[in-house]
C-alpha positions as a printed NumPy array, in Angstrom:
array([[  0.006,   0.023,  -0.017],
       [  1.246,   3.425,  -0.854],
       [ -0.141,   6.869,  -0.292],
       [  0.656,   9.926,  -2.442],
       [  0.13 ,  12.082,   0.669],
       [  1.215,  10.129,   3.747],
       [  0.855,  13.214,   5.984],
       [ -2.807,  13.209,   5.132],
       [ -3.7  ,   9.511,   4.63 ],
       [ -1.556,   6.464,   5.314],
       [ -2.117,   2.715,   5.191],
       [ -2.027,   1.407,   8.701],
       [ -2.734,  -2.239,   8.075],
       [ -3.047,  -4.895,   5.397],
       [ -4.384,  -8.407,   5.486],
       [ -5.474, -11.2  ,   3.168],
       [ -8.226, -13.632,   4.129],
       [ -8.023, -17.4  ,   3.334],
       [-10.401, -16.857,   0.365],
       [ -8.039, -14.199,  -1.097],
       [-10.059, -11.17 ,  -0.147],
       [ -7.758,  -8.313,   0.854],
       [ -8.438,  -5.661,   3.511],
       [ -6.685,  -2.359,   3.976],
       [ -6.875,  -0.127,   6.943],
       [ -6.41 ,   3.623,   6.295],
       [ -5.765,   6.382,   8.785],
       [ -6.241,  10.033,   8.057],
       [ -5.424,  13.246,   9.971],
       [ -8.783,  14.696,  10.875],
       [ -7.699,  18.272,  11.22 ],
       [ -6.412,  18.641,   7.688],
       [ -8.132,  18.459,   4.34 ],
       [ -6.901,  17.516,   0.886],
       [ -6.685,  14.6  ,  -1.482],
       [ -4.514,  11.525,  -1.827],
       [ -4.154,   8.55 ,  -4.118],
       [ -3.849,   5.121,  -2.443],
       [ -2.39 ,   2.365,  -4.599],
       [ -2.217,  -1.314,  -3.779],
       [  0.627,  -3.357,  -5.351],
       [  0.51 ,  -7.085,  -5.722],
       [  2.434,  -9.864,  -7.406],
       [  1.364, -13.426,  -7.994],
       [  3.56 , -15.789,  -5.871],
       [  4.442, -17.908,  -8.863],
       [  5.282, -15.013, -11.294],
       [  8.653, -13.364, -11.473],
       [  8.97 ,  -9.696, -12.022],
       [  7.906,  -6.45 , -10.437],
       [  4.69 ,  -6.055,  -8.497],
       [  1.924,  -4.331, -10.415],
       [ -0.751,  -1.916,  -9.266],
       [ -3.922,  -3.971,  -8.472],
       [ -6.195,  -1.028,  -7.501],
       [ -6.165,   2.722,  -6.997],
       [ -8.317,   4.622,  -4.622],
       [ -8.648,   8.411,  -5.05 ],
       [ -9.598,   9.929,  -1.673],
       [-10.676,  13.387,  -0.648],
       [-10.55 ,  14.262,   3.007],
       [-12.784,  17.038,   4.348],
       [-12.243,  17.979,   7.939],
       [-15.464,  18.284,  10.09 ],
       [-16.708,  21.83 ,  10.631],
       [-16.292,  23.128,  14.197],
       [-18.757,  25.162,  16.165],
       [-17.694,  28.304,  17.822]])
């Protein structure tokens, strides 16, 4: 997992279930707003070569409004 803006959004965890379903946990800084692109890289265990991007998530973070 890679983030284009790790100060805004970063991958905090990654797991793969027995059925092959992957789960990513993302953390974001709530006080800041902006956008980031999260990319997941994968490589088949029996294939030589570099890992390829398996998915891309474009994310926009909007901090909550504050009263006062």
